[in-house]
C-alpha positions as CSV (number, residue, x, y, z in Angstrom):
1,M,0.0,0.0,0.0
2,R,2.9,2.3,0.8
3,Y,4.3,2.0,-2.7
4,L,0.8,2.6,-4.3
5,L,0.5,5.9,-2.5
6,Q,4.0,7.1,-3.3
7,P,3.2,8.4,-6.8
8,I,0.3,10.4,-5.5
9,W,2.5,12.2,-3.0
10,V,5.1,12.8,-5.6
11,L,2.4,14.4,-7.8
12,F,1.4,16.7,-5.0
13,L,5.0,17.7,-4.4
14,L,5.4,18.6,-8.1
15,L,2.2,20.7,-8.3
16,P,2.7,24.4,-8.1
17,L,1.6,25.8,-4.7
18,G,-1.0,28.0,-6.4
19,L,-2.9,24.9,-7.6
20,L,-3.3,23.7,-4.1
21,A,-6.1,25.2,-1.9
22,Q,-3.4,26.6,0.4
23,Q,-3.9,29.7,2.4
24,Y,-0.8,31.1,4.0
25,S,-0.5,32.0,7.6
26,E,0.0,35.6,8.6
27,D,3.7,35.0,9.2
28,Q,4.2,33.1,5.9
29,L,2.4,35.8,4.0
30,S,4.4,38.5,5.6
31,S,7.6,36.7,4.5
32,L,6.3,36.5,0.9
33,K,5.5,40.2,0.9
34,E,9.0,41.0,2.1
35,K,10.4,39.0,-0.8
36,S,8.3,41.2,-3.2
37,F,9.4,44.3,-1.5
38,D,13.0,43.3,-2.0
39,Q,12.3,42.7,-5.6
40,I,10.7,46.1,-6.1
41,E,13.6,47.7,-4.3
42,S,16.2,45.9,-6.5
43,G,14.5,47.3,-9.6
44,F,14.1,50.8,-8.1
45,K,16.9,52.4,-10.2
46,G,15.4,51.1,-13.5
47,Y,11.8,52.1,-12.5
48,G,13.1,55.5,-11.5
49,E,14.7,56.0,-14.9
50,M,11.4,55.0,-16.6
51,A,9.5,57.5,-14.5
52,Q,12.0,60.2,-15.5
53,E,11.7,59.4,-19.1
54,I,7.9,59.8,-19.0
55,W,8.4,63.0,-17.0
56,N,10.6,64.2,-19.8
57,Y,8.1,63.2,-22.5
58,A,5.3,65.1,-20.7
59,E,2.7,63.9,-23.2
60,V,-0.8,65.2,-22.7
61,G,-4.0,63.2,-22.9
62,Y,-4.4,60.7,-25.8
63,Q,-1.0,61.8,-27.2
64,E,1.0,59.7,-24.8
65,Y,2.5,57.4,-27.5
66,K,6.1,57.2,-26.1
67,S,4.9,56.9,-22.5
68,S,2.5,54.1,-23.3
69,E,5.0,52.2,-25.4
70,L,7.7,52.4,-22.7
71,L,5.3,50.8,-20.1
72,Q,4.1,48.2,-22.6
73,H,7.7,47.3,-23.5
74,K,8.6,46.8,-19.8
75,L,5.6,44.5,-19.3
76,K,6.3,42.5,-22.4
77,E,9.9,42.0,-21.2
78,A,8.4,40.6,-18.0
79,G,6.3,38.1,-19.8
80,F,3.0,39.8,-20.0
81,T,0.7,39.5,-23.0
82,V,-0.1,43.1,-24.1
83,E,-3.1,44.1,-26.1
84,A,-2.6,47.7,-27.4
85,G,-5.0,50.2,-28.8
86,V,-8.0,48.9,-26.9
87,A,-11.4,50.8,-26.6
88,E,-10.6,52.7,-29.8
89,I,-7.7,54.6,-28.0
90,P,-4.3,54.2,-29.6
91,T,-2.4,54.7,-26.3
92,A,-4.6,52.5,-24.1
93,F,-3.6,48.9,-23.4
94,V,-4.3,45.8,-21.3
95,A,-1.3,43.6,-20.1
96,T,-2.2,40.2,-18.8
97,Y,-0.2,37.5,-16.9
98,G,-1.5,34.2,-15.4
99,S,-4.8,32.4,-15.8
100,G,-7.9,31.7,-13.9
101,K,-9.4,33.4,-10.9
102,P,-9.1,35.7,-9.1
103,V,-8.4,38.4,-11.6
104,I,-6.7,41.4,-10.0
105,G,-6.5,44.6,-12.1
106,I,-4.0,47.4,-11.5
107,L,-4.6,50.8,-13.1
108,A,-1.7,52.8,-14.7
109,E,-2.0,56.4,-15.8
110,F,0.7,58.4,-17.7
111,D,-0.7,61.7,-19.1
112,A,0.6,65.1,-18.4
113,L,-1.0,68.5,-18.0
114,P,-0.7,71.4,-20.5
115,G,1.0,74.6,-19.6
116,L,3.1,73.3,-16.7
117,S,6.6,73.4,-18.1
118,Q,9.0,73.3,-15.2
119,Q,12.4,72.0,-14.3
120,A,13.0,69.6,-11.4
121,T,14.1,72.5,-9.1
122,P,12.6,74.1,-6.0
123,E,12.4,77.4,-7.8
124,P,10.0,78.3,-10.7
125,L,12.2,77.7,-13.7
126,K,10.4,77.0,-16.9
127,D,11.7,74.2,-19.1
128,E,11.7,75.6,-22.6
129,S,12.0,72.1,-24.2
130,R,8.3,71.4,-23.4
131,T,5.0,73.1,-23.0
132,S,3.4,70.6,-20.5
133,G,4.4,68.9,-17.3
134,H,3.5,66.1,-14.9
135,G,1.7,68.3,-12.3
136,C,-0.3,65.3,-11.1
137,G,2.6,62.9,-11.0
138,H,1.2,60.4,-13.6
139,N,4.8,59.7,-14.7
140,L,5.1,58.0,-11.3
141,F,1.6,56.5,-11.3
142,G,2.1,54.3,-14.4
143,V,5.5,53.1,-13.5
144,G,4.6,52.4,-9.9
145,S,1.7,50.3,-11.0
146,V,3.9,48.4,-13.5
147,A,6.4,47.7,-10.7
148,A,3.7,46.3,-8.5
149,A,2.3,44.1,-11.2
150,I,5.7,42.6,-12.1
151,A,6.3,41.8,-8.4
152,V,2.9,40.0,-8.4
153,K,3.7,38.2,-11.6
154,E,6.9,36.8,-10.0
155,Q,4.7,35.3,-7.2
156,L,2.4,33.8,-9.8
157,T,5.3,32.4,-11.8
158,A,6.7,30.7,-8.7
159,G,3.3,29.1,-8.1
160,T,2.9,30.9,-4.8
161,F,-0.5,32.0,-5.8
162,K,-3.0,31.1,-8.5
163,G,-4.8,33.7,-10.6
164,T,-4.4,36.5,-13.1
165,V,-3.0,40.0,-12.9
166,K,-3.9,42.7,-15.4
167,V,-2.4,46.1,-15.9
168,F,-4.7,48.6,-17.5
169,G,-2.8,51.4,-19.3
170,T,-5.3,54.2,-19.0
171,P,-4.7,57.4,-21.0
172,A,-6.1,60.9,-20.6
173,E,-7.3,60.8,-17.0
174,E,-6.9,64.6,-16.9
175,G,-10.3,65.6,-18.5
176,G,-10.3,63.0,-21.2
177,S,-12.1,60.2,-19.4
178,G,-9.9,57.4,-20.8
179,K,-11.1,54.8,-18.4
180,V,-14.8,55.5,-19.2
181,Y,-14.3,54.2,-22.7
182,M,-12.4,51.2,-21.4
183,V,-15.3,50.4,-19.0
184,R,-17.8,50.9,-21.8
185,A,-15.8,48.5,-23.9
186,G,-16.2,45.8,-21.3
187,L,-12.5,45.5,-20.5
188,F,-13.2,45.2,-16.7
189,D,-16.0,42.7,-17.0
190,D,-13.9,39.7,-15.8
191,V,-12.0,41.5,-13.1
192,D,-12.6,40.7,-9.4
193,V,-10.9,43.7,-7.8
194,V,-9.1,46.7,-9.1
195,L,-6.2,48.5,-7.3
196,H,-5.0,52.0,-8.0
197,W,-3.0,54.7,-6.4
198,H,-2.3,58.4,-6.9
199,P,0.6,60.8,-6.2
200,G,-0.1,63.3,-3.5
201,N,1.5,65.2,-0.6
202,S,0.6,62.7,2.1
203,N,0.2,58.9,2.6
204,S,-3.4,57.6,3.0
205,A,-5.6,54.7,2.1
206,S,-9.0,55.7,3.1
207,A,-12.3,54.5,1.6
208,R,-13.4,57.8,0.1
209,S,-15.5,59.0,-2.7
210,S,-14.9,61.8,-5.3
211,L,-17.0,64.2,-7.4
212,A,-18.8,63.1,-10.4
213,N,-18.2,65.3,-13.4
214,T,-19.4,66.2,-16.9
215,T,-17.5,68.5,-19.2
216,A,-18.7,70.1,-22.5
217,K,-17.7,72.7,-25.0
218,F,-20.6,75.1,-26.0
219,R,-20.1,76.7,-29.4
220,F,-21.9,79.8,-30.5
221,H,-22.2,80.8,-34.2
222,G,-23.0,84.4,-35.2
223,I,-22.6,86.8,-38.1
224,S,-19.5,88.9,-38.7
225,A,-19.7,92.6,-39.3
226,H,-17.5,95.7,-39.0
227,A,-17.7,96.5,-35.3
228,A,-17.6,100.3,-35.9
229,A,-19.2,100.9,-39.3
230,S,-22.1,98.5,-39.2
231,P,-22.3,96.5,-35.9
232,W,-26.1,96.3,-36.3
233,D,-25.5,93.9,-39.2
234,G,-23.6,91.5,-37.0
235,R,-24.7,88.9,-34.3
236,S,-21.9,88.4,-31.8
237,A,-21.1,84.8,-30.9
238,L,-19.1,86.2,-28.0
239,D,-22.3,87.8,-26.7
240,G,-23.8,84.4,-26.7
241,V,-20.9,83.0,-24.6
242,E,-21.0,85.9,-22.2
243,A,-24.8,85.8,-21.8
244,M,-24.5,82.1,-21.0
245,D,-21.7,82.7,-18.5
246,D,-23.8,85.5,-16.8
247,M,-26.8,83.2,-16.4
248,V,-24.8,80.3,-15.1
249,N,-23.2,82.6,-12.5
250,M,-26.7,83.6,-11.4
251,M,-27.7,79.9,-11.3
252,R,-25.1,79.1,-8.7
253,E,-27.4,80.3,-6.0
254,H,-30.0,77.7,-7.1
255,V,-28.0,74.5,-7.3
256,P,-27.1,72.2,-4.4
257,Q,-24.3,73.8,-2.4
258,E,-21.9,70.9,-3.1
259,T,-22.0,71.7,-6.8
260,R,-18.9,73.0,-8.6
261,I,-19.2,74.8,-11.9
262,H,-16.2,76.3,-13.7
263,Y,-15.4,77.4,-17.2
264,I,-13.0,79.0,-19.5
265,I,-13.6,80.9,-22.8
266,T,-11.5,79.0,-25.4
267,A,-12.4,81.2,-28.4
268,G,-13.8,84.7,-28.3
269,G,-12.9,86.3,-31.7
270,D,-9.8,87.4,-33.5
271,A,-10.0,91.2,-33.6
272,P,-11.9,93.8,-31.5
273,N,-13.1,95.6,-34.6
274,V,-14.8,92.5,-36.0
275,V,-18.0,91.2,-34.6
276,P,-17.0,87.5,-33.8
277,N,-19.0,84.9,-35.7
278,F,-17.6,82.1,-33.5
279,A,-17.0,81.7,-29.8
280,E,-16.6,78.8,-27.5
281,V,-16.8,78.2,-23.8
282,Y,-15.6,75.0,-22.0
283,Y,-17.6,74.0,-18.9
284,Y,-17.1,71.5,-16.0
285,V,-20.0,70.5,-13.8
286,R,-19.2,68.5,-10.6
287,H,-21.2,67.1,-7.7
288,P,-20.8,64.2,-5.3
289,D,-23.7,62.4,-6.9
290,M,-23.7,61.5,-10.6
291,A,-27.5,61.9,-10.8
292,Q,-27.2,65.5,-9.7
293,V,-24.5,66.1,-12.3
294,K,-26.9,64.8,-15.0
295,S,-29.7,67.1,-13.7
296,I,-27.5,70.2,-13.4
297,F,-26.0,69.7,-16.8
298,K,-29.5,69.6,-18.4
299,R,-30.1,73.0,-16.9
300,L,-26.7,74.2,-18.3
301,V,-27.9,73.2,-21.7
302,K,-31.1,75.2,-21.3
303,V,-29.1,78.2,-20.2
304,A,-27.0,77.9,-23.4
305,E,-30.1,77.6,-25.5
306,G,-31.6,80.7,-23.8
307,A,-28.4,82.7,-24.4
308,A,-28.5,81.8,-28.1
309,I,-32.1,82.9,-28.4
310,G,-31.4,86.2,-26.7
311,T,-28.4,87.0,-28.9
312,E,-29.9,85.6,-32.1
313,T,-27.0,83.2,-32.5
314,E,-26.9,79.5,-33.1
315,M,-25.5,77.1,-30.5
316,D,-24.3,73.5,-30.4
317,Y,-22.4,71.6,-27.7
318,E,-20.2,68.6,-27.5
319,I,-19.8,66.5,-24.3
320,M,-16.0,66.1,-23.8
321,S,-16.0,63.8,-20.8
322,G,-18.0,62.5,-18.0
323,V,-17.1,60.5,-14.9
324,Y,-18.9,58.9,-12.0
325,N,-18.1,59.5,-8.3
326,L,-15.9,56.9,-6.7
327,L,-17.8,54.1,-4.9
328,P,-15.7,53.3,-1.8
329,V,-15.4,49.8,-0.4
330,E,-14.5,49.9,3.3
331,A,-13.3,46.3,3.5
332,L,-10.8,46.9,0.7
333,G,-9.8,50.2,2.1
334,Q,-8.9,48.6,5.5
335,L,-6.9,46.0,3.7
336,M,-4.9,48.6,1.7
337,Y,-4.5,50.7,4.8
338,A,-3.0,47.8,6.8
339,N,-0.4,47.2,4.0
340,L,0.4,50.9,3.8
341,Q,1.1,51.0,7.5
342,T,3.5,48.0,7.0
343,V,5.3,49.7,4.2
344,G,5.5,53.1,5.9
345,G,5.9,56.6,4.6
346,V,8.7,58.5,2.8
347,T,11.9,59.6,4.6
348,Y,14.0,62.3,3.1
349,D,17.8,62.4,3.0
350,E,19.7,65.6,3.7
351,K,19.6,66.8,0.1
352,E,15.9,66.1,-0.2
353,M,15.2,67.9,3.1
354,E,16.9,71.0,1.7
355,F,14.9,70.8,-1.5
356,A,11.7,70.5,0.5
357,K,12.5,73.5,2.7
358,T,13.2,75.6,-0.3
359,L,10.1,74.5,-2.1
360,Q,7.8,75.1,0.9
361,A,9.1,78.7,1.0
362,T,7.3,79.3,-2.3
363,F,3.9,78.3,-1.0
364,T,1.3,81.0,-0.8
365,N,-0.1,80.4,2.6
366,Q,2.9,80.2,4.9
367,D,0.6,79.9,8.0
368,K,-0.6,76.5,6.9
369,V,2.6,74.8,5.7
370,P,2.7,71.3,7.2
371,D,5.7,69.7,8.8
372,I,8.1,68.2,6.3
373,K,8.4,65.1,8.4
374,S,4.7,64.4,7.9
375,A,5.7,62.6,4.7
376,E,6.9,59.8,7.0
377,S,3.5,59.3,8.6
378,I,0.3,57.6,7.5
379,R,-3.0,59.6,7.8
380,P,-5.8,57.9,9.8
381,F,-8.2,55.7,8.0
382,E,-11.6,57.3,7.1
383,V,-14.8,56.3,5.4
384,I,-16.2,59.1,3.2
385,R,-19.1,58.0,1.0
386,S,-20.0,61.5,-0.2
387,A,-17.2,63.9,-1.2
388,S,-17.6,67.5,0.0
389,G,-15.0,68.8,-2.4
390,G,-11.8,67.8,-4.2
391,G,-11.5,66.6,-7.7
392,S,-12.9,64.0,-10.1
393,T,-11.4,60.9,-11.6
394,D,-12.4,58.4,-14.2
395,V,-11.5,55.7,-11.7
396,G,-15.0,56.5,-10.5
397,D,-16.5,54.6,-13.5
398,V,-14.3,51.6,-12.8
399,S,-15.5,51.5,-9.2
400,W,-19.1,51.1,-10.3
401,V,-18.4,48.0,-12.4
402,V,-15.9,46.2,-10.2
403,P,-14.9,46.7,-6.5
404,T,-12.0,49.2,-6.4
405,V,-9.6,50.5,-3.9
406,G,-6.8,53.0,-4.0
407,L,-4.2,54.9,-2.0
408,G,-2.2,58.1,-2.1
409,T,1.5,58.5,-1.3
410,A,3.7,61.4,-0.5
411,T,5.3,62.0,-3.9
412,Y,5.2,65.7,-3.3
413,V,6.7,67.8,-0.5
414,P,4.0,68.1,2.2
415,G,1.7,71.0,1.4
416,T,2.4,71.0,-2.3
417,P,-0.8,71.7,-4.4
418,A,-1.5,69.4,-7.2
419,H,-1.5,70.8,-10.8
420,S,1.2,73.2,-9.9
421,W,4.8,73.9,-10.9
422,Q,5.9,72.7,-7.5
423,A,4.2,69.3,-8.1
424,V,6.0,69.0,-11.5
425,A,9.3,69.7,-9.8
426,C,8.7,67.0,-7.1
427,A,7.5,64.4,-9.7
428,G,10.8,64.9,-11.6
429,G,13.0,64.3,-8.5
430,T,13.9,61.6,-6.0
431,I,11.2,62.6,-3.6
432,G,8.5,61.7,-6.2
433,K,10.2,58.4,-6.9
434,K,10.4,57.4,-3.2
435,G,6.6,57.9,-2.9
436,M,6.2,55.8,-6.1
437,L,8.1,53.0,-4.3
438,V,5.8,53.1,-1.3
439,A,2.8,52.8,-3.7
440,A,4.3,49.9,-5.6
441,K,5.0,47.9,-2.5
442,T,1.5,48.6,-1.0
443,L,-0.3,47.6,-4.2
444,A,1.7,44.4,-4.5
445,A,1.1,43.4,-0.9
446,T,-2.7,44.1,-1.2
447,A,-2.9,42.0,-4.3
448,M,-1.1,39.1,-2.5
449,D,-3.7,39.3,0.3
450,L,-6.5,39.0,-2.2
451,Y,-4.9,36.0,-4.0
452,N,-4.3,34.3,-0.6
453,D,-7.8,34.7,0.8
454,G,-10.9,34.5,-1.5
455,E,-13.1,35.4,1.5
456,L,-11.6,39.0,1.3
457,I,-12.9,39.3,-2.3
458,K,-16.3,37.8,-1.4
459,K,-16.7,40.2,1.6
460,A,-15.7,43.2,-0.5
461,R,-18.1,42.3,-3.3
462,E,-21.0,41.9,-0.8
463,E,-20.3,45.4,0.6
464,W,-19.9,46.8,-2.9
465,L,-23.2,45.4,-4.1
466,Q,-25.0,46.7,-1.0
467,Y,-24.1,50.3,-1.9
468,R,-24.2,50.0,-5.6
469,G,-27.3,47.9,-5.8
470,E,-27.9,44.5,-7.5
471,D,-30.0,46.1,-10.3
472,F,-27.5,48.9,-11.2
473,K,-27.0,49.3,-14.9
474,Y,-23.9,51.2,-16.0
475,E,-24.6,54.1,-18.4
476,P,-21.6,56.4,-19.1
477,L,-22.2,60.1,-18.5
478,L,-20.5,60.9,-21.8
479,G,-23.0,58.8,-23.7
480,D,-22.0,56.9,-26.9
481,R,-19.5,59.5,-28.2
482,K,-16.2,58.3,-29.6
483,P,-13.0,58.9,-27.5
484,A,-12.2,62.6,-27.7
485,L,-8.7,62.0,-29.0
486,D,-8.2,65.6,-30.0
487,Y,-9.5,67.2,-26.8
488,R,-6.1,68.7,-26.0
489,N,-5.7,70.3,-29.5
């Protein structure tokens, strides 16, 4: 009998660990995480160079060809299968490694912001070689996510865990809603949990929401005329824009107080002595609830129609983007938070400390500049289901089709405002790259927890369904429009 059983035991010894229904103890899992941390650390120099390359490229939304290719190349080298040009977006991609369940997705952004040309110095020194800059740290975002995914891939290759890891290369987060088109295309349909992170000026992993957002360009068409000789023959498209703006500003009193409405006039004529026959205004509408955004935007359209009637011009509009509010999952947030605490914050060396002090001296409100050493700490965990302010993100749409969790790390000097020259400077230096390292480790560790214990995924999904609703049907706020590939032109 002993000899009959021997081949079975040999078979079990030869099987990869991931094919066994093994759940590692806390100590075993901690040891496996440390191994992944070491691997990420060992690749830090190379990842830092990648992040610097993307910082130098500073490619704006839907034009991130070199940035996207760099990330794809790294993933292909690591053994991922890469599908490029997904969702009708040339710079979007999905990189996959492994097979079977669970499927863990990791988001990777890489677009820059226009008008933020800045050197990696603590003084405002424009970089004449470019007209845009990474004022939101997405050069770090994409690379940090790739680093985490490769660390997870190594664990899957070793047979430590069973499942699939996917990296979603998501362009044009800054106003282009890249992820919305990817959600609409069904690219997240087989994913169990999505992980993401974002650069910031502190370390946190709370379960918090964001503002839903719809953006649109309103275009007015009038009749040109000589502004001095015969203005009565003209109909000013700029009058239409200004009339709309005036009425919207009066409307602010009569919308929910959490609403944010902002605009810029993108075209207003070419010469003062010519009645402009074309003018354009670009609007954002935000609110913590996507249903309110829909309602307020309908009122905005009515205002534009009224402005056109009153100025005897014609009006048309184009929705440029639209994103849902984030749907937080507390169970996942707690898991991410625990791993962030294990990894810890960002510690500056002497040179970085001097950089930070010089940079903080440029901040406007010197009475509220935080302690530089706060970059080393982790902010307390919070659950915020309705955002009272802040920004919007197309991660929101992802969070309504699959349970999603994220964190922020101190890639900027504490107190640095996002979308600023100071943020660009930090993202191009060692301070930003240290924060990226914290994010990569935390993402990898959280993914390993999820592979190790299917109950965590089940619990997260139950909570997610409770707040989302079983009968929810996803309908993008931007409708069925094609990706706005030229929205930065």
